[in-house]
C-alpha positions as CSV (number, residue, x, y, z in Angstrom):
1,X,-21.4,-8.0,0.6
2,X,-18.3,-5.3,1.4
3,X,-14.9,-7.5,0.4
4,X,-13.0,-6.9,4.2
5,X,-9.9,-5.3,5.0
6,X,-7.1,-8.2,5.2
7,X,-4.5,-7.5,7.5
8,X,-1.4,-10.1,8.1
9,X,-0.3,-10.5,11.4
10,X,2.6,-12.6,13.1
11,X,2.5,-11.6,17.4
12,X,5.1,-9.0,16.9
13,X,4.7,-5.6,18.2
14,X,4.9,-3.7,14.5
15,X,2.5,-6.4,13.6
16,X,0.2,-4.6,16.3
17,X,0.6,-1.3,15.2
18,X,-0.1,-2.8,11.8
19,X,-3.7,-4.4,13.0
20,X,-4.3,-0.6,14.5
21,X,-3.9,1.2,11.3
22,X,-6.3,-1.4,9.6
23,X,-8.6,-1.4,12.2
24,X,-9.0,2.3,11.4
25,X,-8.6,1.8,7.5
26,X,-11.7,-0.7,8.3
27,X,-13.7,2.0,10.0
28,X,-13.3,5.0,7.5
29,X,-14.6,2.7,5.2
30,X,-16.9,1.1,6.8
31,X,-16.4,-3.0,5.9
32,X,-15.0,-5.7,8.0
33,X,-11.7,-6.8,9.4
34,X,-10.4,-9.8,8.7
35,X,-6.9,-11.6,10.5
36,X,-4.3,-14.1,9.0
37,X,-2.3,-15.7,10.3
38,X,0.4,-17.8,8.3
39,X,1.3,-21.2,9.7
40,X,3.1,-24.2,8.6
41,X,3.3,-26.5,11.7
42,X,-0.3,-27.9,10.2
43,X,1.8,-29.8,6.7
44,X,4.7,-31.1,9.5
45,X,2.1,-32.1,12.5
46,X,2.3,-35.4,11.4
47,X,6.2,-36.2,10.8
48,X,7.2,-36.7,14.8
49,X,5.0,-38.6,17.6
50,X,3.6,-36.6,20.0
51,X,4.2,-37.4,24.0
52,X,0.5,-38.0,24.8
53,X,-2.3,-36.1,23.9
54,X,-0.4,-32.3,24.6
55,X,-1.0,-29.9,21.6
56,X,1.8,-28.8,19.5
57,X,3.5,-25.7,21.2
58,X,3.3,-24.1,17.5
59,X,-0.6,-24.6,17.2
60,X,-1.3,-23.1,20.4
61,X,0.9,-20.2,20.0
62,X,-0.7,-19.3,16.5
63,X,-4.2,-19.7,18.4
64,X,-2.6,-17.1,20.7
65,X,-1.0,-14.8,18.0
66,X,-4.5,-14.5,16.2
67,X,-6.7,-14.0,19.3
68,X,-4.4,-11.2,20.9
69,X,-4.8,-9.7,17.2
70,X,-8.4,-9.5,17.3
71,X,-8.6,-8.4,20.8
72,X,-6.6,-5.4,20.3
73,X,-8.4,-4.4,17.0
74,X,-11.7,-5.6,18.8
75,X,-11.1,-2.4,21.9
76,X,-9.3,0.2,19.0
77,X,-12.6,0.4,17.6
78,X,-16.0,-1.8,18.9
79,X,-18.5,-1.0,15.9
80,X,-15.2,-2.9,13.3
81,X,-16.4,-6.0,12.1
82,X,-13.3,-8.4,13.3
83,X,-12.7,-11.9,12.8
84,X,-9.3,-14.0,12.4
85,X,-7.7,-16.8,11.0
86,X,-4.6,-19.5,11.3
87,X,-3.8,-20.1,7.7
88,X,-1.8,-23.5,7.1
89,X,0.4,-21.9,4.9
90,X,3.2,-19.2,4.2
91,X,2.7,-15.9,4.8
92,X,3.4,-15.0,1.4
93,X,0.7,-17.1,-0.2
94,X,-1.8,-17.1,2.3
95,X,-2.3,-13.4,1.6
96,X,-2.5,-13.5,-2.1
97,X,-5.1,-15.6,-1.8
98,X,-6.7,-13.5,1.2
99,X,-6.3,-10.7,-1.4
100,X,-9.1,-12.2,-3.9
101,X,-12.1,-11.6,-1.8
102,X,-10.4,-8.2,0.3
103,X,-11.0,-4.7,-0.8
104,X,-7.5,-4.0,0.6
105,X,-4.4,-6.0,1.9
106,X,-2.6,-3.9,4.8
107,X,1.2,-5.0,6.0
108,X,3.2,-3.7,8.0
109,X,7.1,-3.1,6.9
110,X,9.1,-5.9,9.1
111,X,8.3,-9.0,10.6
112,X,8.6,-11.7,13.1
113,X,12.8,-11.8,13.7
114,X,13.7,-9.3,10.5
115,X,16.8,-8.1,10.7
116,X,16.4,-3.5,11.8
117,X,19.0,-2.9,9.0
118,X,16.5,-4.2,6.5
119,X,14.2,-1.4,5.3
120,X,11.7,-3.3,4.0
121,X,10.5,-7.3,5.1
122,X,10.4,-9.7,2.2
123,X,6.9,-11.0,3.1
124,X,5.6,-7.1,2.2
125,X,7.5,-6.8,-0.8
126,X,6.8,-10.0,-2.7
127,X,3.1,-9.2,-1.9
128,X,3.1,-5.7,-3.0
129,X,5.5,-6.7,-6.2
130,X,2.7,-9.7,-6.8
131,X,-0.8,-9.2,-5.2
132,X,-2.6,-8.7,-9.0
133,X,-6.1,-8.2,-7.6
134,X,-6.7,-6.0,-4.8
135,X,-4.5,-2.7,-3.7
136,X,-1.5,-3.5,-1.2
137,X,-0.6,-1.0,1.9
138,X,2.4,-1.4,3.8
139,X,1.9,0.6,7.5
140,X,5.1,2.3,7.3
141,X,6.7,6.2,8.1
142,X,7.0,8.1,11.2
143,X,4.0,7.9,13.7
144,X,2.5,10.9,12.4
145,X,2.5,10.1,9.3
146,X,0.8,6.4,10.7
147,X,-1.4,8.2,12.8
148,X,-2.9,10.9,10.4
149,X,-1.9,13.7,11.8
150,X,-0.9,15.4,8.3
151,X,-4.6,15.1,7.1
152,X,-2.8,14.5,3.3
153,X,-2.7,12.3,0.9
154,X,-0.4,11.8,-2.1
155,X,-0.6,10.0,-5.3
156,X,2.0,10.0,-8.0
157,X,0.5,10.0,-11.5
158,X,2.8,8.7,-13.7
159,X,2.3,7.5,-17.2
160,X,-0.5,5.4,-18.8
161,X,-1.9,2.7,-18.1
162,X,-0.7,2.2,-14.3
163,X,-1.8,5.9,-12.9
164,X,-5.9,5.2,-13.6
165,X,-6.6,2.6,-11.1
166,X,-3.8,4.7,-8.9
167,X,-5.9,7.6,-9.4
168,X,-9.2,6.1,-8.4
169,X,-8.0,4.5,-5.6
170,X,-6.2,7.5,-4.2
171,X,-9.6,9.8,-4.6
172,X,-11.6,7.0,-2.7
173,X,-9.2,7.6,0.5
174,X,-8.7,11.2,-0.1
175,X,-12.7,11.0,0.4
176,X,-12.9,8.5,3.1
177,X,-10.8,10.4,5.5
178,X,-12.4,13.9,4.7
179,X,-9.0,15.2,3.4
180,X,-7.4,17.1,0.0
181,X,-5.3,15.2,-2.4
182,X,-2.3,15.7,-3.8
183,X,-1.4,15.0,-7.4
184,X,2.2,14.8,-8.8
185,X,3.1,14.0,-11.9
186,X,7.0,14.3,-12.7
187,X,8.6,15.7,-16.1
188,X,12.4,15.9,-17.4
189,X,13.0,18.1,-20.5
190,X,14.4,15.2,-22.5
191,X,18.5,14.7,-23.0
192,X,19.0,14.3,-26.4
193,X,16.7,17.9,-27.1
194,X,19.5,20.0,-27.1
195,X,18.6,23.8,-27.5
196,X,21.6,26.5,-28.8
197,X,19.2,29.4,-27.8
198,X,18.9,30.4,-24.4
199,X,15.3,31.7,-25.1
200,X,14.4,29.0,-26.9
201,X,15.8,26.8,-24.6
202,X,12.7,28.5,-22.7
203,X,10.4,27.6,-24.7
204,X,11.2,23.9,-24.8
205,X,11.1,23.8,-21.5
206,X,7.9,25.5,-21.4
207,X,6.7,23.4,-23.8
208,X,6.8,19.9,-22.2
209,X,6.1,21.4,-18.6
210,X,2.9,22.2,-19.9
211,X,2.6,19.1,-21.5
212,X,2.8,16.9,-18.3
213,X,0.1,19.6,-16.9
214,X,-2.2,18.7,-19.9
215,X,-1.4,15.0,-18.8
216,X,-2.3,15.5,-15.2
217,X,-5.5,17.4,-15.5
218,X,-6.1,14.7,-17.9
219,X,-5.9,11.5,-15.9
220,X,-7.6,13.4,-12.5
221,X,-10.6,14.3,-14.6
222,X,-12.7,11.3,-14.7
223,X,-12.1,11.0,-10.7
224,X,-13.2,14.1,-10.3
225,X,-16.1,13.8,-11.7
226,X,-16.4,10.9,-9.7
227,X,-15.9,12.6,-6.3
228,X,-16.1,16.6,-6.8
229,X,-15.9,17.3,-2.8
230,X,-12.4,16.2,-2.8
231,X,-9.9,19.0,-3.1
232,X,-7.4,18.4,-5.4
233,X,-4.0,19.9,-5.1
234,X,-2.0,19.6,-8.9
235,X,1.6,19.6,-8.9
236,X,4.4,19.3,-12.0
237,X,7.8,18.8,-10.9
238,X,10.3,18.9,-12.8
239,X,12.7,15.7,-12.2
240,X,12.9,12.0,-10.9
241,X,9.2,10.7,-10.2
242,X,10.2,8.3,-7.1
243,X,12.2,12.1,-5.6
244,X,9.6,14.2,-5.9
245,X,7.3,11.5,-3.9
246,X,9.9,10.1,-1.5
247,X,10.0,14.6,-0.7
248,X,5.8,14.7,-0.6
249,X,5.5,11.6,1.6
250,X,7.5,13.8,4.6
251,X,4.1,15.3,5.1
252,X,1.7,12.9,3.8
253,X,-0.9,10.5,6.2
254,X,-0.8,8.2,2.6
255,X,0.9,7.7,-0.8
256,X,-0.6,6.2,-3.8
257,X,1.8,4.6,-6.6
258,X,0.4,2.4,-9.1
259,X,1.9,-0.7,-10.6
260,X,1.6,-2.2,-13.9
261,X,0.2,-6.2,-14.1
262,X,1.0,-8.1,-16.9
263,X,-1.1,-11.0,-18.0
264,X,0.9,-14.5,-16.9
265,X,4.1,-12.5,-15.4
266,X,3.9,-13.8,-11.9
267,X,7.6,-12.1,-11.0
268,X,8.6,-9.2,-9.0
269,X,6.0,-6.2,-10.9
270,X,7.6,-3.3,-9.6
271,X,8.5,-0.2,-10.9
272,X,11.5,1.9,-9.9
273,X,9.1,4.4,-8.4
274,X,7.0,2.1,-6.3
275,X,9.9,-0.2,-5.2
276,X,12.4,3.1,-4.0
277,X,8.7,4.2,-2.3
278,X,7.9,1.3,-0.3
279,X,11.9,1.1,1.0
280,X,12.2,4.7,1.9
281,X,8.9,6.6,1.9
282,X,7.9,8.2,5.1
283,X,4.5,7.8,5.3
284,X,2.3,4.2,4.5
285,X,2.2,3.4,0.7
286,X,-0.3,1.8,-1.2
287,X,0.5,0.0,-4.6
288,X,-2.0,-0.1,-6.3
289,X,-2.3,-2.8,-9.8
290,X,-3.6,-1.9,-13.1
291,X,-3.8,-4.9,-15.4
292,X,-1.7,-4.5,-18.3
């Protein structure tokens, strides 16, 4: 059975735009779409008496939010099987639990009632940082990037082992979209490595660049064999990884980064690159967990 794309909704307009993106993602992979609205009103419904037989306003609102989301999804693509559910839990817990039976979790960059100054909502950040089973995609960036106008997926290839799962996911996304994959590996000349002679410095720099190129080729080899139809552009860039990827995201439909998950660690597990991408990327960001 194909696992569904799961998307969190809250009734806001950005949330409904995220539903549109999730519908397209489900259609690309030929899987169902499941909408989730997290609501805690059921836990407290018995704490105060209800007048007559009137239904709680929170219950009515929750049903309306999920129904409008499902209707919008079906209008977007009638061929995608869509379901919706109100979950009696907080948003983070509901989405993390749903991730155990999902191919990918999709959230918006901001939620209902959050200040526009915030670069990323707390729900999206926490889910992306804690999900340990399936990838999390935060739909952010400008409309051309969200709509797929650039026809390019970018993946950051970092140090082993977190790079492997991200690379495999990026190849699958590029193949499903029928677009090229741009693989980026950043490198830096070690600060402690001082070379007096300029020719020797040039040689040392070439050694580090060649090492980065070799590591990039090795990281892509297995996935390339599994997805031979994907056109790959491999690039090594001197400088910080997060700056290189943010620059590449300006002309990308999806940026894929890895995140290492350490067994037994339930705190926020995001490296600097993934954190920067979630807050500043110009396109949707996929955070792919890799177990340590």
